[in-house]
DRENVEXKOL-246819 format. One record per residue (C-alpha): residue in three letters; z, y, x. Coordinates in pm, 1 decimal, always signed. Example, Ala and Ser with C-alpha at 12.3 -4.5 7.8 and 13.67 -1.06 7.14 Angstrom:
BEGIN
type / c3 / c2 / c1
ALA / +780.0 / -450.0 / +1230.0
SER / +714.0 / -106.0 / +1367.0
% end
This chain:
BEGIN
type / c3 / c2 / c1
MET / +14.2 / -16.3 / +31.4
PRO / -96.8 / +327.3 / +184.3
ILE / +157.2 / +537.7 / +239.5
ILE / +196.0 / +879.7 / +37.7
ILE / +280.7 / +1242.0 / +175.5
LEU / +387.1 / +1425.6 / -62.6
LYS / +386.1 / +1808.9 / -110.7
LYS / +699.8 / +2049.0 / -112.2
ASP / +785.7 / +2093.0 / -522.3
ALA / +1107.3 / +2285.2 / -693.0
GLY / +1369.2 / +2127.8 / -880.3
PRO / +1536.9 / +1803.9 / -889.1
PRO / +1402.6 / +1433.9 / -870.9
ASP / +1279.9 / +1277.0 / -1176.5
ARG / +1597.7 / +1096.4 / -1299.8
GLU / +1470.0 / +763.0 / -1413.4
LEU / +1314.6 / +756.4 / -1059.9
VAL / +1629.1 / +827.4 / -889.0
GLN / +1800.6 / +559.7 / -1056.9
LYS / +1517.9 / +308.4 / -1012.5
SER / +1564.3 / +391.8 / -656.0
ILE / +1922.0 / +369.5 / -593.1
THR / +1850.1 / -7.4 / -753.6
ARG / +1584.5 / -93.1 / -476.1
PHE / +1801.2 / +73.5 / -209.0
ASP / +2065.9 / -138.9 / -277.6
TRP / +1917.1 / -449.8 / -352.6
LEU / +1687.3 / -401.9 / -31.5
VAL / +2006.6 / -276.9 / +180.9
GLY / +2232.6 / -571.1 / +25.4
PHE / +1948.8 / -847.6 / +118.4
MET / +1896.8 / -722.9 / +507.8
ILE / +2228.4 / -882.8 / +581.3
CYS / +2043.7 / -1224.0 / +606.3
ARG / +1816.2 / -1136.0 / +865.7
PHE / +1864.5 / -771.6 / +1009.8
LYS / +2251.7 / -740.6 / +975.5
PHE / +2253.1 / -456.1 / +1269.6
ILE / +2023.8 / -233.4 / +1024.4
HIS / +2211.2 / -320.6 / +702.2
THR / +2561.2 / -223.7 / +913.9
MET / +2439.3 / +98.2 / +1031.9
LEU / +2230.1 / +197.3 / +734.8
GLY / +2676.0 / +180.2 / +553.3
MET / +2737.2 / +466.9 / +749.6
MET / +2532.3 / +653.7 / +567.8
VAL / +2530.8 / +867.0 / +249.6
LYS / +2223.4 / +817.4 / +45.1
LYS / +2117.9 / +1137.0 / -109.3
PRO / +1769.1 / +1156.8 / -340.3
VAL / +1558.3 / +1489.8 / -280.8
ASN / +1256.3 / +1605.3 / -397.1
THR / +1044.5 / +1681.1 / -112.9
GLY / +921.0 / +1545.5 / +215.6
THR / +949.6 / +1206.6 / +321.7
MET / +1274.5 / +1038.8 / +453.8
GLY / +1494.3 / +1173.1 / +742.4
VAL / +1882.8 / +1138.9 / +871.5
ARG / +2098.6 / +1393.2 / +947.0
VAL / +2446.2 / +1510.1 / +1066.8
THR / +2662.3 / +1712.5 / +862.6
GLY / +2923.6 / +1990.3 / +1017.7
GLU / +3177.5 / +1741.1 / +880.4
GLY / +2984.6 / +1445.3 / +1120.0
LYS / +2874.3 / +1269.4 / +837.3
PHE / +2539.0 / +1066.6 / +856.6
GLU / +2316.5 / +1155.4 / +566.0
LEU / +2042.1 / +988.4 / +483.2
SER / +1799.2 / +1217.6 / +201.6
TYR / +1473.1 / +1034.0 / +66.1
ASN / +1201.2 / +1149.0 / -176.5
PRO / +1221.9 / +813.1 / -494.3
ALA / +846.1 / +898.5 / -536.8
TRP / +758.8 / +824.3 / -149.5
ILE / +998.6 / +520.6 / -112.5
ASP / +830.0 / +410.3 / -413.5
SER / +484.2 / +412.2 / -261.8
LEU / +581.6 / +169.6 / -0.2
THR / +603.6 / -238.3 / -52.0
ASP / +962.5 / -381.4 / +76.0
ALA / +859.0 / -468.3 / +423.2
GLU / +697.1 / -78.4 / +496.9
LEU / +1039.8 / +45.8 / +379.3
THR / +1242.1 / -180.8 / +602.3
TYR / +1004.4 / -84.7 / +912.8
VAL / +1130.1 / +300.2 / +773.1
PHE / +1520.9 / +231.1 / +725.4
HIS / +1487.0 / +66.8 / +1103.0
HIS / +1336.7 / +381.8 / +1243.3
GLU / +1642.1 / +596.6 / +1099.7
VAL / +1877.3 / +349.9 / +1198.8
ASP / +1694.2 / +367.4 / +1550.0
HIS / +1718.1 / +752.7 / +1556.7
VAL / +2113.2 / +716.9 / +1504.8
ALA / +2195.0 / +396.4 / +1737.2
LEU / +2004.6 / +615.1 / +2022.0
HIS / +2177.6 / +933.2 / +1937.8
HIS / +1870.1 / +1122.1 / +1898.8
CYS / +2046.2 / +1346.8 / +1569.4
THR / +2361.7 / +1412.2 / +1765.1
ARG / +2236.4 / +1516.7 / +2107.3
ARG / +2049.0 / +1838.7 / +2205.9
ALA / +1732.4 / +1847.2 / +2189.2
LEU / +1471.7 / +1742.8 / +2451.7
THR / +1400.5 / +2097.5 / +2489.7
LEU / +1493.8 / +2443.0 / +2375.0
ASP / +1164.1 / +2562.9 / +2364.6
PRO / +985.3 / +2553.5 / +2003.4
ALA / +657.4 / +2530.8 / +2128.9
GLU / +754.7 / +2230.5 / +2265.4
HIS / +950.3 / +2086.7 / +1894.8
GLU / +658.6 / +1866.6 / +1764.8
LEU / +620.7 / +1741.8 / +2123.0
ALA / +1010.3 / +1621.3 / +2140.7
ASN / +947.0 / +1479.0 / +1797.9
THR / +642.7 / +1252.1 / +1920.1
ALA / +873.1 / +1148.1 / +2184.1
HIS / +1137.8 / +998.6 / +2002.0
ASP / +966.8 / +838.7 / +1758.7
LEU / +807.7 / +691.4 / +2025.0
ALA / +1027.8 / +596.5 / +2165.9
VAL / +1236.0 / +426.7 / +1859.1
ASN / +878.5 / +226.6 / +1692.9
GLU / +888.8 / +78.5 / +2043.4
LEU / +1205.4 / -87.5 / +1962.5
ILE / +1118.0 / -207.3 / +1563.2
PRO / +966.8 / -574.8 / +1558.1
GLU / +677.3 / -657.7 / +1306.2
CYS / +703.3 / -922.7 / +1157.2
GLU / +736.0 / -1100.2 / +820.3
GLY / +923.1 / -825.8 / +563.2
CYS / +867.9 / -535.1 / +833.7
ALA / +577.5 / -371.8 / +832.0
ARG / +453.2 / -18.5 / +953.9
PRO / +384.6 / +205.4 / +670.4
LYS / +13.3 / +258.0 / +585.8
ASN / -200.2 / +631.9 / +612.1
PRO / -485.2 / +656.8 / +354.1
ASP / -737.6 / +540.9 / +544.0
GLY / -534.7 / +185.9 / +622.3
SER / -445.4 / +286.9 / +961.7
ALA / -73.1 / +265.7 / +1073.7
ALA / +144.0 / +564.4 / +1008.5
GLY / +377.7 / +727.2 / +1252.5
ILE / +214.4 / +682.5 / +1667.8
TYR / +288.2 / +449.3 / +1879.0
VAL / +277.3 / +321.6 / +2246.3
SER / +45.9 / +45.2 / +2224.3
GLU / -249.2 / +252.3 / +2016.8
LEU / -207.2 / +533.4 / +2276.4
LYS / -238.7 / +278.2 / +2530.1
LYS / -623.8 / +199.1 / +2402.1
MET / -722.8 / +546.8 / +2482.9
PRO / -841.0 / +632.4 / +2840.6
ASP / -619.6 / +958.4 / +2892.1
TYR / -327.1 / +774.0 / +2809.0
SER / -389.1 / +419.3 / +2936.8
ASP / -37.8 / +407.3 / +3186.9
ILE / +194.9 / +487.3 / +2895.8
GLU / +481.6 / +322.9 / +3007.7
GLU / +635.4 / +51.8 / +2701.9
ARG / +1001.6 / +59.1 / +2597.1
GLN / +1090.8 / +358.9 / +2791.8
THR / +1338.7 / +616.1 / +2653.5
ALA / +1263.5 / +960.8 / +2440.0
GLU / +1371.8 / +1112.5 / +2777.1
TRP / +1094.7 / +951.5 / +2975.7
TYR / +795.4 / +992.2 / +2648.3
PHE / +902.9 / +1347.3 / +2647.7
ASP / +820.3 / +1399.2 / +3071.0
TYR / +513.3 / +1188.2 / +2991.8
LEU / +370.2 / +1383.9 / +2743.5
LYS / +434.4 / +1691.9 / +2887.3
THR / +302.5 / +1617.7 / +3221.3
LYS / -34.5 / +1547.2 / +3029.6
GLN / +1.0 / +1807.1 / +2821.8
LYS / -46.8 / +2022.4 / +3129.7
LYS / -341.0 / +1799.0 / +3232.8
GLY / -492.1 / +1921.7 / +2904.6
LYS / -480.6 / +1597.4 / +2703.2
LYS / -404.4 / +1623.1 / +2327.0
LEU / -215.7 / +1422.0 / +2175.6
PRO / -387.0 / +1247.7 / +1840.9
ASN / -319.2 / +1334.6 / +1478.8
TYR / -64.3 / +1132.0 / +1356.0
ILE / +134.8 / +1113.4 / +968.2
LYS / +504.5 / +1136.4 / +1052.2
PHE / +648.7 / +921.2 / +792.5
ASP / +1005.4 / +1121.6 / +853.7
ASP / +1191.3 / +1424.1 / +885.9
HIS / +1368.5 / +1526.0 / +1193.8
GLY / +1494.2 / +1841.0 / +1096.0
ASP / +1887.6 / +1948.8 / +1124.9
TRP / +1981.0 / +1702.5 / +1411.6
HIS / +2229.4 / +1906.0 / +1645.9
GLU / +2485.9 / +1810.5 / +1875.8
HIS / +2804.6 / +1719.8 / +1736.4
ASP / +3051.5 / +1517.9 / +1945.3
LEU / +3219.9 / +1352.2 / +1685.9
ALA / +2929.9 / +1145.2 / +1491.4
ASP / +2805.0 / +1071.5 / +1823.7
GLU / +3146.9 / +918.3 / +1922.2
LYS / +3173.4 / +736.8 / +1551.6
VAL / +2792.6 / +589.4 / +1659.8
ARG / +2954.1 / +429.4 / +2027.3
VAL / +3243.8 / +277.0 / +1816.3
LYS / +3040.8 / +132.5 / +1524.3
ILE / +2773.8 / -15.5 / +1793.7
SER / +3065.4 / -149.3 / +1978.3
ASP / +3240.4 / -333.4 / +1693.8
ILE / +2893.4 / -444.8 / +1633.4
ASP / +2860.8 / -642.7 / +1925.9
MET / +3279.8 / -761.1 / +1933.7
GLN / +3147.9 / -936.2 / +1584.3
ASN / +2862.4 / -1029.1 / +1735.1
GLY / +2653.8 / -872.3 / +1419.4
TRP / +2332.7 / -839.3 / +1568.9
GLY / +2162.3 / -1092.7 / +1322.8
THR / +1818.6 / -1207.3 / +1441.6
MET / +1763.3 / -894.9 / +1612.1
SER / +1613.7 / -937.3 / +1999.4
SER / +1809.2 / -977.5 / +2309.6
THR / +1585.2 / -668.7 / +2470.0
TYR / +1638.6 / -487.0 / +2184.0
LYS / +2000.9 / -545.9 / +2179.5
GLU / +1996.5 / -400.0 / +2587.8
MET / +1826.6 / -102.4 / +2503.1
ILE / +2081.5 / -19.7 / +2196.6
LEU / +2351.7 / -130.5 / +2433.8
ALA / +2239.3 / +90.9 / +2747.9
ALA / +2222.8 / +413.0 / +2514.8
GLN / +2616.2 / +404.8 / +2453.9
VAL / +2698.1 / +486.6 / +2812.1
ARG / +2817.5 / +834.7 / +2814.3
LYS / +2604.9 / +1109.2 / +2972.4
ILE / +2806.7 / +1342.8 / +3200.7
ASN / +2698.1 / +1728.6 / +3173.0
TRP / +2542.0 / +1771.2 / +3491.0
ARG / +2610.6 / +2146.1 / +3479.6
ASN / +2970.9 / +2126.4 / +3396.4
TYR / +3018.2 / +1865.0 / +3659.2
ILE / +2871.7 / +2047.3 / +3890.1
ARG / +3056.3 / +2376.2 / +3811.4
ASN / +3370.2 / +2135.3 / +3833.2
TRP / +3260.9 / +2039.4 / +4184.3
PHE / +3269.5 / +2332.7 / +4341.6
GLY / +3539.5 / +2519.0 / +4140.4
ASN / +3787.8 / +2269.3 / +4201.7
MET / +3718.4 / +2268.5 / +4613.8
ALA / +3667.9 / +2709.2 / +4655.1
TRP / +3943.7 / +2886.2 / +4786.1
LYS / +4022.0 / +3188.7 / +4622.3
ASP / +4253.8 / +3442.9 / +4739.3
ARG / +4389.7 / +3782.9 / +4569.5
MET / +4311.7 / +4093.0 / +4650.8
THR / +4399.4 / +4434.7 / +4494.5
THR / +4200.1 / +4695.0 / +4361.4
ARG / +4182.2 / +5052.2 / +4187.2
LYS / +3810.9 / +4975.9 / +3993.7
LYS / +4029.9 / +4711.3 / +3773.6
PRO / +4361.3 / +4765.7 / +3585.0
ASN / +4684.7 / +4570.4 / +3636.8
ARG / +4716.5 / +4372.7 / +3361.7
ARG / +5108.5 / +4438.7 / +3257.9
THR / +5116.3 / +4802.2 / +3342.4
GLY / +4717.0 / +4916.3 / +3344.1
PHE / +4579.9 / +5183.9 / +3589.8
ILE / +4929.6 / +5252.3 / +3703.3
HIS / +4937.1 / +4963.6 / +3912.6
PRO / +4606.4 / +4833.8 / +4078.2
GLY / +4493.6 / +4488.4 / +3965.0
TYR / +4354.1 / +4211.5 / +4134.6
LYS / +4036.3 / +4018.8 / +4175.2
ARG / +3960.1 / +3637.8 / +4332.0
SER / +3728.8 / +3699.4 / +4631.5
TYR / +3634.1 / +3331.8 / +4786.0
THR / +3690.3 / +3282.9 / +5167.1
ASP / +3439.4 / +3015.4 / +5227.9
ARG / +3034.4 / +2944.7 / +5152.4
TRP / +2924.5 / +2644.4 / +5016.8
LEU / +2568.5 / +2523.5 / +5163.1
VAL / +2284.3 / +2387.1 / +4930.3
VAL / +1974.8 / +2206.8 / +5060.9
THR / +1676.9 / +2114.5 / +4816.4
ASP / +1450.4 / +1852.7 / +4899.4
THR / +1129.1 / +1973.5 / +4933.0
SER / +913.6 / +1671.7 / +5075.0
GLY / +634.9 / +1533.8 / +4950.9
SER / +768.0 / +1292.0 / +4694.9
VAL / +976.5 / +1563.5 / +4493.0
PRO / +734.1 / +1704.7 / +4190.2
ASP / +707.3 / +2066.4 / +4130.0
ASP / +842.8 / +2023.0 / +3788.6
LEU / +1169.4 / +1875.4 / +3968.1
LEU / +1145.0 / +2166.4 / +4211.6
SER / +1149.2 / +2382.3 / +3872.5
GLN / +1475.2 / +2207.3 / +3753.2
PHE / +1668.0 / +2259.5 / +4091.7
LEU / +1571.6 / +2596.5 / +4094.4
GLY / +1795.1 / +2653.1 / +3748.4
VAL / +2050.0 / +2490.2 / +3936.5
LEU / +2066.2 / +2749.0 / +4196.2
ASN / +2076.8 / +2996.8 / +3915.6
GLN / +2326.2 / +2853.8 / +3784.8
LEU / +2576.5 / +2863.9 / +4064.2
VAL / +2524.7 / +3190.9 / +4229.2
GLU / +2712.8 / +3331.3 / +3859.6
THR / +2993.9 / +3092.8 / +3974.1
LEU / +3046.3 / +3071.0 / +4355.2
PRO / +2883.6 / +3267.8 / +4669.7
ILE / +2641.4 / +2963.8 / +4896.6
ASP / +2378.7 / +2967.3 / +5105.4
PHE / +2059.7 / +2808.2 / +5060.6
ALA / +1825.8 / +2571.4 / +5285.6
GLN / +1534.0 / +2359.6 / +5223.8
CYS / +1416.4 / +2096.6 / +5400.0
ASP / +1180.2 / +1772.8 / +5470.2
VAL / +1167.2 / +1577.4 / +5784.0
GLY / +1317.9 / +1883.6 / +5928.7
ILE / +1520.2 / +2227.5 / +5831.5
THR / +1198.6 / +2403.8 / +5719.9
ALA / +1412.7 / +2699.3 / +5560.2
ASP / +1753.3 / +2829.3 / +5724.7
PRO / +2059.1 / +2919.1 / +5562.6
HIS / +2084.3 / +3252.9 / +5386.9
PRO / +2269.5 / +3372.8 / +5101.1
TYR / +2142.1 / +3318.5 / +4772.0
ASP / +2321.7 / +3569.8 / +4569.2
ARG / +2098.0 / +3665.5 / +4306.0
ARG / +1895.8 / +3457.7 / +3995.3
LYS / +1551.5 / +3414.3 / +4093.3
ASP / +1284.3 / +3317.5 / +3878.5
LYS / +1069.6 / +3180.2 / +4149.2
VAL / +1159.7 / +3039.5 / +4463.5
GLU / +882.9 / +2967.3 / +4735.7
PHE / +943.3 / +2618.3 / +4874.1
HIS / +830.8 / +2533.8 / +5230.3
GLY / +764.6 / +2170.3 / +5355.8
ARG / +624.6 / +1879.1 / +5138.3
GLY / +629.2 / +1664.6 / +5417.1
GLY / +904.9 / +1341.8 / +5487.2
THR / +1274.8 / +1327.8 / +5445.9
ASP / +1518.3 / +1284.5 / +5729.5
PHE / +1887.8 / +1440.0 / +5651.2
GLN / +2011.4 / +1402.5 / +5910.2
PRO / +1949.2 / +1815.1 / +6054.8
ILE / +2125.3 / +1920.6 / +5727.0
ILE / +2387.7 / +1691.9 / +5829.0
ASP / +2414.5 / +1816.7 / +6196.6
LEU / +2432.8 / +2180.0 / +6068.8
VAL / +2706.9 / +2136.3 / +5825.3
ASP / +2949.0 / +2004.3 / +6100.8
GLN / +2818.5 / +2269.2 / +6353.6
ARG / +2882.6 / +2575.1 / +6088.3
HIS / +3194.4 / +2389.8 / +5948.4
TYR / +3074.2 / +2428.0 / +5577.3
ARG / +3295.1 / +2257.7 / +5327.4
GLY / +3058.5 / +2135.6 / +5128.6
LEU / +2711.1 / +2043.8 / +5100.4
MET / +2541.1 / +1949.3 / +4750.9
ILE / +2185.5 / +1762.9 / +4791.2
LEU / +1902.9 / +1811.1 / +4539.8
THR / +1650.5 / +1551.3 / +4625.4
ASP / +1447.2 / +1277.1 / +4445.3
GLY / +1693.9 / +1022.7 / +4714.2
GLU / +1346.9 / +889.8 / +4837.2
ALA / +1503.0 / +939.6 / +5257.3
GLY / +1680.6 / +725.6 / +5483.0
ALA / +2059.0 / +723.0 / +5518.4
PRO / +2195.8 / +981.0 / +5749.3
THR / +2549.2 / +966.0 / +5896.8
LYS / +2876.3 / +1082.5 / +5693.3
PRO / +2954.4 / +1482.5 / +5752.1
LYS / +3279.2 / +1506.3 / +5997.1
CYS / +3466.3 / +1732.5 / +5701.8
ALA / +3232.8 / +1820.0 / +5466.1
ARG / +3227.5 / +1671.9 / +5115.1
VAL / +2905.3 / +1612.3 / +4994.7
LEU / +2720.1 / +1612.2 / +4601.8
TRP / +2418.7 / +1433.2 / +4522.4
VAL / +2256.2 / +1584.0 / +4280.9
LEU / +1934.2 / +1348.8 / +4136.8
PRO / +1722.2 / +1301.2 / +3895.3
PRO / +1796.6 / +994.9 / +3612.4
ASN / +1723.9 / +666.1 / +3773.1
HIS / +1698.9 / +765.3 / +4142.2
ASN / +1986.1 / +651.3 / +4385.7
PRO / +2079.0 / +845.5 / +4675.4
PRO / +2025.1 / +644.5 / +5028.8
VAL / +2372.7 / +604.7 / +5100.0
ASP / +2703.0 / +478.9 / +4941.4
TRP / +2961.1 / +773.9 / +5017.2
GLY / +2952.3 / +1141.8 / +4841.5
ASP / +2945.9 / +1258.6 / +4453.2
ARG / +2628.1 / +1208.0 / +4241.1
VAL / +2509.8 / +1369.0 / +3895.9
HIS / +2226.9 / +1289.8 / +3744.0
LEU / +1998.3 / +1565.4 / +3583.7
GLN / +1930.1 / +1492.6 / +3190.3
ARG / +1713.9 / +1702.3 / +3025.6
TYR / +1924.7 / +1692.5 / +2674.3
VAL / +2211.1 / +1914.4 / +2865.9
% end
């Protein structure tokens, strides 16, 4: 049966159609306990709300509840197998925390690209089988967007299966920069009203932990379970982590100043200001293995730090390509030098020579192992799924959604 995309219409949905949809909901969700037990349990977390516009969508309310809104006329146009697929799709958005974390991008121009990345990530997890089938467009083609379909296109033949929404967003954005266009497709759910919500996020983790402890997955594949469980690992807010890492090490001292009033007596007595007695070295890896978009992210880290404490900034590939110099104001652009191989040993030697107390290295981790500094603490800042070449030092991974 073809999928029907309805235009917006004022007024409440038809009562008879609403009652019919509720009866169908209850029957179909109840039947899922036999085969799709995980989907059945997760749907039990949601409040169902019939509306008279659009198709279907899940969102988080201000109280941290999950609300599944649906158009009764739209779901009436779907077969049971297609509706099961859509339920699976919405549950996966919740289980992967797409609804409760910040969007992949804050740029409105990239909003649709982020929606596509989210849909690719969840559609990769849904098995097509008896009782679960992709909804159809009016022309008989599958509604939505799928990795298997994109692979058939020459421009997207290198797309990988079973990746995260973050991975697909980066991939599609790179293709977009090269002038590659995505095919037009009809979405069968609504991504509106997604926002960061810690309480709702934690509810999902607790629910999935209970499901796993009770082995309540039903007939879900081991690959599906692994990806859902991997998504429950907490992601560190790298901005706060870096800020706290430097803040905990900075040696602060109070100095009197007439420019600030005393907190107790006003301008009668001088106030105080804090000064930092040390500078911290931040080094960017500018070797050929670091792509330009990652260097742009590194620039964002530098601009954040300049508001926190004084830093010296240097660049390196096989050697030091830009000597340490004060980075004392935010910059829109930095000229990076190098693009050769990678060797951090010259930087470590410089840190020991100048007695820096802290060193932060922005890198992709593709390098040989240097020796450990004598005194300075080290923080490695890396892209997702990358590790430093050594087992010492602290580390934090950049994430786009924070």
